[in-house]
C-alpha positions, -999 to +999 in steps of 0.1 A: -605-466-258-601-490-230-568-508-220-579-542-237-581-518-271-546-501-261-529-535-254-542-551-285-527-519-307-492-524-289-493-558-301-500-548-337-475-526-340-452-549-321-444-517-295-437-525-256-447-503-233-417-483-228-420-478-269-453-467-264-441-442-241-410-432-257-431-425-289-457-411-274-435-388-254-454-400-221-439-410-187-440-451-178-461-439-146-489-428-167-496-466-181-499-479-142-526-453-138-542-464-166-538-501-158-552-498-122-582-476-139-571-445-117-568-424-148-587-430-181-570-434-217-571-402-233-589-400-268-556-386-285-543-421-277-564-441-302-558-413-328-520-417-319-521-455-322-545-455-354-519-436-371-490-456-361-508-487-373-513-467-406-479-457-414-469-489-404-493-505-432-482-480-456-445-487-451-454-521-459-472-515-491-443-489-501-417-517-491-434-543-513-437-520-541-397-510-540-390-546-537-405-557-573-383-529-586-351-525-602-326-496-597-321-476-627-283-461-626 
């Protein structure tokens, strides 16, 4: 994953860099090293962000399905 792909994934998730660091439990300084190119973005980041996007998309489907249903009590 390159920096452009990383930034695009964050944009699709509506996440800031701080959001990513909190969710992935990584230090903010690590992102600075990725931006400078001194450290490559690890492959696990692609999987992490792909999974996060899948969860976001699935939650949208679930919300859409539930909004059409009436509660039975």
